Every structure is written in structure tokens, then in C-alpha cells.
C-alpha positions as CSV (number, residue, x, y, z in Angstrom):
1,M,0.0,0.0,0.0
2,E,2.9,2.3,0.8
3,T,4.3,1.8,-2.7
4,E,1.0,2.6,-4.3
5,T,0.9,5.9,-2.3
6,K,4.5,7.0,-3.3
7,E,4.3,6.1,-6.9
8,P,1.7,8.7,-8.0
9,V,3.6,11.4,-6.0
10,F,6.9,10.4,-7.7
11,L,5.2,10.6,-11.1
12,L,3.8,14.0,-10.2
13,Y,7.2,15.4,-9.2
14,K,8.7,13.9,-12.4
15,T,6.1,15.6,-14.5
16,L,6.6,19.0,-12.7
17,I,10.4,18.8,-13.1
18,A,10.1,18.0,-16.8
19,A,7.9,21.1,-17.3
20,I,10.1,23.5,-15.4
21,P,11.5,26.1,-17.9
22,D,14.9,26.2,-16.1
23,V,17.3,23.3,-16.4
24,V,17.2,21.0,-13.3
25,F,20.4,19.1,-12.8
26,Q,22.3,16.7,-10.6
27,T,26.0,15.8,-10.7
28,D,28.2,13.3,-9.0
29,V,31.2,14.3,-6.9
30,D,33.4,14.4,-10.1
31,G,31.0,17.0,-11.7
32,S,29.5,14.6,-14.3
33,W,25.8,14.9,-15.1
34,V,23.6,12.2,-13.6
35,F,20.3,13.9,-14.1
36,L,19.0,16.6,-16.5
37,N,15.4,17.6,-17.2
38,N,14.0,18.3,-20.7
39,S,14.9,22.0,-20.5
40,W,18.6,21.1,-21.0
41,T,17.9,20.1,-24.6
42,R,15.7,23.2,-25.2
43,T,18.4,25.5,-23.7
44,M,21.7,23.9,-25.0
45,G,20.6,21.8,-28.0
46,Y,22.2,18.6,-26.7
47,S,20.1,15.6,-26.0
48,I,19.9,14.2,-22.5
49,A,21.3,10.9,-23.6
50,E,24.4,12.3,-25.1
51,S,25.0,14.6,-22.1
52,L,24.6,12.2,-19.1
53,G,27.9,11.0,-17.8
54,E,29.7,14.0,-19.3
55,P,31.4,16.5,-16.9
56,F,29.6,19.8,-16.7
57,Y,32.8,21.7,-17.5
58,C,32.9,20.3,-21.0
59,F,30.1,22.7,-21.9
60,L,31.7,25.8,-20.5
61,H,33.4,28.7,-22.3
62,P,37.2,28.2,-21.8
63,D,37.5,31.6,-20.1
64,D,35.0,30.6,-17.4
65,L,36.4,27.1,-16.8
66,E,38.9,27.9,-14.0
67,G,36.5,30.0,-11.9
68,S,33.7,27.5,-12.2
69,L,35.9,24.5,-11.2
70,N,37.1,26.4,-8.2
71,L,33.6,27.0,-7.0
72,F,32.6,23.4,-7.6
73,E,35.6,22.2,-5.6
74,Q,34.6,24.4,-2.7
75,L,31.1,22.9,-2.8
76,I,32.1,19.3,-3.0
77,T,34.7,19.6,-0.2
78,G,32.0,21.2,2.0
79,V,33.7,24.7,2.2
80,V,30.4,26.1,1.0
81,Q,26.9,24.6,1.0
82,D,25.7,26.4,-2.1
83,Y,26.7,29.0,-4.7
84,T,25.4,31.1,-7.5
85,Q,27.4,32.0,-10.5
86,E,27.0,33.5,-14.0
87,I,29.0,31.8,-16.7
88,R,29.2,31.4,-20.4
89,C,28.4,28.1,-22.0
90,I,28.7,26.8,-25.6
91,K,25.6,25.4,-27.1
92,K,25.6,22.4,-29.5
93,S,25.2,24.9,-32.4
94,G,28.4,26.6,-31.3
95,A,26.6,29.7,-30.1
96,Q,27.7,31.2,-26.8
97,C,25.1,31.8,-24.1
98,W,25.0,33.1,-20.5
99,I,23.8,30.8,-17.8
100,K,23.1,31.5,-14.2
101,I,23.9,28.5,-12.0
102,F,22.4,27.8,-8.6
103,A,24.1,24.7,-7.1
104,V,23.6,23.1,-3.7
105,L,25.6,20.4,-2.0
106,A,23.9,17.0,-2.2
107,K,24.2,14.3,0.5
108,D,22.8,10.9,1.1
109,A,20.8,9.7,4.1
110,S,24.0,9.0,6.0
111,G,25.4,12.5,5.4
112,N,27.9,11.5,2.8
113,I,28.5,14.0,0.0
114,T,27.2,12.6,-3.3
115,G,27.5,15.5,-5.6
116,S,25.5,18.6,-6.4
117,H,22.1,19.5,-7.6
118,G,20.4,22.8,-8.7
119,T,19.2,24.8,-11.6
120,L,20.6,26.5,-14.7
121,Q,18.8,29.5,-16.1
122,E,19.7,31.2,-19.5
123,I,20.2,34.9,-19.0
124,S,21.7,35.8,-22.4
125,E,19.2,38.6,-23.0
126,H,19.7,40.1,-19.6
127,K,23.5,40.1,-20.1
128,A,23.1,41.7,-23.5
129,Q,21.0,44.5,-21.9
130,E,23.6,44.8,-19.1
131,L,26.4,45.1,-21.6
132,E,24.4,47.7,-23.6
133,L,23.9,49.7,-20.4
134,K,27.6,49.7,-19.6
135,V,28.3,50.9,-23.1
136,L,25.7,53.7,-22.7
137,R,27.2,54.7,-19.4
138,S,30.6,54.9,-20.9
139,S,29.4,56.8,-23.9
140,F,27.5,59.2,-21.6
141,V,30.6,59.9,-19.6
142,S,32.5,60.7,-22.8
143,L,29.6,62.8,-24.0
144,G,29.3,64.7,-20.7
145,S,32.9,65.6,-20.5
146,H,32.6,67.6,-23.7
147,Q,29.1,68.3,-24.8
148,F,27.9,69.6,-21.3
149,R,31.1,71.5,-20.6
150,T,31.4,73.3,-23.9
151,P,28.2,75.4,-23.7
152,L,29.0,76.3,-20.2
153,D,32.6,77.4,-21.1
154,I,31.3,79.5,-24.0
155,M,28.7,81.2,-21.8
156,R,31.3,81.9,-19.1
157,C,33.6,83.3,-21.7
158,C,30.9,85.6,-23.2
159,I,30.0,86.9,-19.8
160,E,33.6,87.6,-18.8
161,L,34.3,89.4,-22.1
162,S,31.2,91.5,-21.6
163,A,32.2,92.4,-18.1
164,M,35.7,93.4,-19.3
165,H,34.3,95.4,-22.1
166,I,31.9,97.3,-19.8
167,A,34.7,98.0,-17.3
168,K,36.9,99.4,-20.1
169,N,34.5,101.1,-22.5
170,G,31.2,101.4,-20.8
171,V,27.9,99.9,-22.1
172,D,28.0,99.0,-25.8
173,A,24.5,97.7,-26.7
174,A,25.5,96.0,-30.0
175,Y,28.5,94.3,-28.4
176,L,26.5,93.0,-25.5
177,M,23.6,91.8,-27.6
178,N,26.0,89.8,-29.7
179,H,27.2,87.9,-26.6
180,I,23.7,87.7,-25.2
181,H,22.5,85.9,-28.4
182,T,25.5,83.5,-28.1
183,V,24.6,82.7,-24.5
184,I,21.0,82.1,-25.4
185,N,21.9,79.8,-28.2
186,E,24.2,77.8,-25.9
187,I,21.5,77.6,-23.3
188,D,19.2,76.2,-25.9
189,Q,21.8,73.7,-27.0
190,L,22.3,72.6,-23.3
191,N,18.5,72.3,-22.8
192,S,18.2,70.2,-25.9
193,L,21.0,67.9,-24.8
194,I,19.5,67.5,-21.3
195,E,16.1,66.7,-22.7
196,K,17.6,64.0,-25.0
197,V,19.6,62.5,-22.2
198,L,16.5,62.4,-19.9
199,T,14.4,60.9,-22.7
200,L,17.1,58.3,-23.2
201,G,17.1,57.5,-19.5
202,Q,13.3,57.0,-19.5
203,M,13.5,54.7,-22.5
204,N,16.2,52.5,-21.0
205,A,14.3,52.4,-17.7
206,K,11.3,51.2,-19.7
207,I,9.0,53.8,-18.1
208,F,8.1,55.3,-21.5
209,A,4.5,54.8,-22.7
210,C,2.5,56.3,-25.5
211,N,-0.4,58.6,-24.6
212,M,-2.4,58.1,-27.8
213,E,-4.8,60.7,-29.0
214,S,-6.4,61.8,-32.2
215,V,-4.1,64.4,-33.9
216,D,-4.1,66.6,-37.0
217,L,-0.6,66.1,-38.2
218,I,-0.4,69.0,-40.6
219,P,-0.3,71.8,-38.0
220,L,1.8,69.6,-35.7
221,I,4.5,69.3,-38.4
222,Q,4.2,72.9,-39.4
223,K,4.9,74.0,-35.8
224,V,8.0,71.8,-35.7
225,L,9.2,73.4,-38.9
226,N,8.4,76.9,-37.8
227,D,10.3,76.5,-34.5
228,L,13.4,75.1,-36.2
229,E,13.3,77.8,-39.0
230,L,13.4,80.6,-36.3
231,I,16.8,79.5,-35.1
232,Q,18.5,78.9,-38.5
233,I,21.4,81.4,-38.8
234,D,21.2,81.1,-42.6
235,K,17.4,81.8,-42.6
236,R,16.6,78.7,-44.6
237,K,13.0,77.5,-44.8
238,V,11.9,73.8,-45.0
239,N,9.8,72.9,-48.1
240,F,6.6,71.2,-46.7
241,V,4.1,69.4,-48.9
242,V,1.0,67.3,-48.1
243,S,-0.3,64.5,-50.4
244,G,-3.1,62.0,-50.2
245,L,-6.5,62.3,-48.5
246,K,-6.1,64.2,-45.2
247,R,-7.3,62.5,-42.0
248,E,-6.7,62.6,-38.3
249,I,-4.4,59.9,-36.9
250,T,-3.9,58.4,-33.5
251,V,-0.4,59.0,-32.0
252,D,1.4,60.4,-29.0
253,S,1.7,64.0,-30.2
254,S,4.5,64.8,-27.8
255,L,6.6,61.8,-28.8
256,I,6.0,62.3,-32.6
257,T,6.9,66.0,-32.2
258,H,10.1,64.9,-30.5
259,A,11.0,62.4,-33.3
260,L,10.2,64.9,-36.1
261,N,12.2,67.7,-34.4
262,N,15.3,65.4,-34.1
263,L,15.1,64.3,-37.8
264,V,14.4,67.7,-39.3
265,S,16.9,69.4,-37.1
266,N,19.5,66.9,-38.4
267,A,18.4,67.5,-42.0
268,L,19.1,71.3,-41.5
269,K,22.3,70.9,-39.5
270,Y,24.0,68.6,-41.9
271,S,23.1,70.5,-45.1
272,V,24.3,74.0,-44.4
273,G,25.1,75.8,-47.6
274,K,23.0,73.3,-49.6
275,P,19.3,73.6,-50.8
276,S,16.7,73.5,-48.1
277,P,15.4,70.2,-46.9
278,N,12.0,68.8,-48.1
279,V,9.4,67.4,-45.8
280,E,6.4,65.5,-47.3
281,L,3.4,64.2,-45.3
282,L,1.8,61.4,-47.3
283,F,-1.7,60.0,-46.4
284,A,-2.0,56.5,-47.9
285,D,-4.9,54.0,-47.5
286,K,-3.6,52.1,-44.5
287,Y,-0.7,54.2,-43.2
288,F,0.9,57.6,-43.3
289,Q,4.5,58.6,-44.1
290,V,6.6,61.5,-43.2
291,I,9.5,61.7,-45.7
292,I,12.4,64.0,-44.8
293,T,14.9,64.7,-47.6
294,D,18.1,66.7,-47.3
295,F,20.9,67.5,-49.8
296,G,23.7,67.6,-47.3
297,I,26.8,65.6,-46.4
298,G,25.0,62.2,-46.2
299,I,26.0,59.2,-44.2
300,P,29.1,57.2,-45.0
301,F,28.2,53.6,-46.1
302,D,30.3,52.1,-43.3
303,S,28.4,54.1,-40.7
304,Q,24.9,53.3,-41.9
305,Q,24.4,50.2,-39.8
306,Q,25.3,52.0,-36.6
307,I,23.5,55.3,-37.2
308,A,20.6,54.5,-34.8
309,T,22.9,53.5,-32.0
310,A,22.9,55.8,-28.9
311,F,25.8,58.3,-28.9
312,Y,27.1,57.1,-32.2
313,R,28.3,59.8,-34.7
314,A,29.7,59.2,-38.1
315,D,33.2,60.3,-38.9
316,N,32.0,63.0,-41.3
317,V,30.1,64.9,-38.6
318,R,32.7,65.1,-35.9
319,A,33.2,68.8,-36.4
320,I,29.5,69.6,-36.2
321,K,27.8,69.9,-32.8
322,G,25.6,66.9,-31.9
323,T,25.0,64.2,-29.3
324,G,24.4,61.1,-31.3
325,L,21.0,60.7,-29.7
326,G,18.6,62.2,-32.2
327,M,18.3,59.3,-34.5
328,F,18.3,56.8,-31.7
329,I,15.4,58.5,-29.9
330,A,13.5,59.0,-33.1
331,K,13.7,55.3,-34.0
332,R,12.6,54.3,-30.5
333,V,9.6,56.7,-30.7
334,V,8.5,55.2,-34.1
335,L,8.9,51.6,-32.7
336,L,6.7,52.6,-29.8
337,H,4.0,53.4,-32.4
338,K,4.6,50.0,-34.0
339,G,6.0,51.8,-37.1
340,E,9.2,51.8,-39.1
341,L,11.9,54.3,-39.6
342,A,14.0,53.7,-42.7
343,F,16.6,55.8,-44.6
344,T,18.7,55.8,-47.7
345,S,21.8,57.9,-48.1
346,V,24.8,58.6,-50.3
347,E,27.7,60.3,-48.8
348,G,28.1,63.8,-50.2
349,E,24.6,63.8,-51.7
350,G,22.2,63.8,-48.8
351,A,19.8,61.5,-47.1
352,V,16.1,60.5,-47.1
353,F,14.4,59.4,-43.8
354,T,11.0,57.9,-43.9
355,I,8.6,57.4,-40.9
356,Q,5.8,55.0,-41.7
357,I,3.0,54.2,-39.2
358,A,-0.2,52.3,-39.8
359,Y,-3.5,54.0,-39.0
């Protein structure tokens, strides 16, 4: 009767262990697998049959081998009762993956050490995000050391020169206004930079959400263009045309404004001395497009794959002020609207950026 009671329980536990998404394992004292659930095959690609009896360290990345063996030795010798470790493993396909190990010392009924048991959890996506965050932090430090300091240095210089001029020559309205305009422009640059960095922080913290509302895109785009035209030293105007059957669309007006401002601002900034950019709003049957065309310096072919990476700037724009955040944020905004942001460009001839979002 006792056997009849235990057997269903055993089968229940066996079914549960087989269904667990994490790998459940057991090793002997030498580190060879003696049990693996079905998640092992789903995670690593190896069958259970070809893996049992093999040492766990045969599946590790060579650079993580020594550290993992040291921890396992401490466990098997009783120095520690359990440990957690993040290591790289090599799948059957040859691909590298990150695995989080939780291992516990295993003993028999008499207290003799028999090996280890625990779980393996793939965390490759988490590690990739962690690496991306480290790169962003590093890039932000590099950006901050120059982009934040430069406007402040320029403003300080203008104020000091103005003070010296007043002390020596008295008030000269034209001279002072020139420096005041410079200070205002640098403050605008600094505010724009801070806004982009804060937006980037919100996006990476995943606290960004679309506040969707019915919007008339024509006046929204016209305001973006008017605001940008006001600050163009060369007084250029953007050519704006509308085609297709006008309709209201549902978007987050603030985010779309932000994305358009970044893209049109870039079109103006990187085409100084060239014909004015064109912006076309196209209403199609199932989607709308905003097509931004400039005739400026273009994007080098080797840089086109990275152009939407945060803080990345192509070699041909190093001498032009910028953060490397505009395109990155614009693409994120469009993706939040389940749309696409595409571009074509030839270095020296200009670029065409196309936002497409379904109704």
C-alpha cells in the first residue's frame, strides 16, 4: 500500500520537473551529469542521452572554466553549502550563451556527499542588456565631458568678455547683444542635450509609454518646422508638402513631435550651404508617411548600420555639434508606435528618412 501511495507522487514530481523552464540538474562528486530535465535540450541543444555522464565543465566557455571549477571544488569539499554563478556556455550549435547557476551540495541519508544539484537559467538577453547599459554609461561619460562642458565654457567666456568690455568702454549695446545671443543659443543647446539624455534614461528604464490621441498632423508638423526655422542662422526654410486624402491619426503627439524635431533638425544641421530640406506628409490608405529629404553631407556607407545606436556619430560629422541621440530616440519613438523608420543615403549627396506608421 505504501508503494501505491508513493508512486503517484513520484510521477507528479517527475512531470513537474520535466515542465520547469529552467534546467534542473544533478551531478556526481566528479561533476558529471547524472540527471538533467528536458529544459537542458531546449536550452543547450544537446540531447539528455548524449550529455549524461559527461562532466559539466565540458560545456563551459574556456575563459570561465577555472573559476567554475574552483567554486565546484569548494562545494564538493564542504567549504560552501551552495553557490550562485553567472558563466558562459557553448551550445551544440556553437553559439555562446550566458547561464546563471544555482548549485547546492547533495548528501545521502548518512550525510555522505554525493555531488550537487540545482538549476541552470539562461540569461543571455539580460546580459546583453547589461552590456548595452555599460556601453551607454561609458558613452554618456564621454559625451558629458565635452558636450555639457562646452556650452558652459562658452557662456562663461561671453559673460567675462562682456564684463571686461563694460569696465573698459562702458555699455555698448551692440557688443553686449552679440554675446547675449550667443549665451541664449548655448543655453538652448544645453537644454536640448539635457532633454535628450532624460528621454534616453526614461526609455532605458522602460517607463516610457504612448499617450495616444487623435491628432491633426499638418499643424503639428508645421509648428515643428516653424520653430526650427526661427533658429537657423542662414534663414533657410523647409519645403513642406502634403499629399493624399487628409485624415486625423492616433499617435502620441509629444513623442511624434520629439522624433520629427530630431530628424528635421539633423536635416538642417547637416546640409548648411545646400538647398533647403523637403518634408512630405503622405496619407496612404492604410498608413501615413513623413518623408524628410536633405541634400547635405550624407551618411558614409560604413556608418549606416550604426547610425541609430545611442551616442554614435559618423566620422564626417565630428566637427558639427551633436549628441548622437537624435536618430536613436526617433527610432525608439517610431517603434513605440509600431511603425518603421527607414533611410537611404549617399555620402556627399544627402539622405532621405521615412517614418511609416499604420492608422
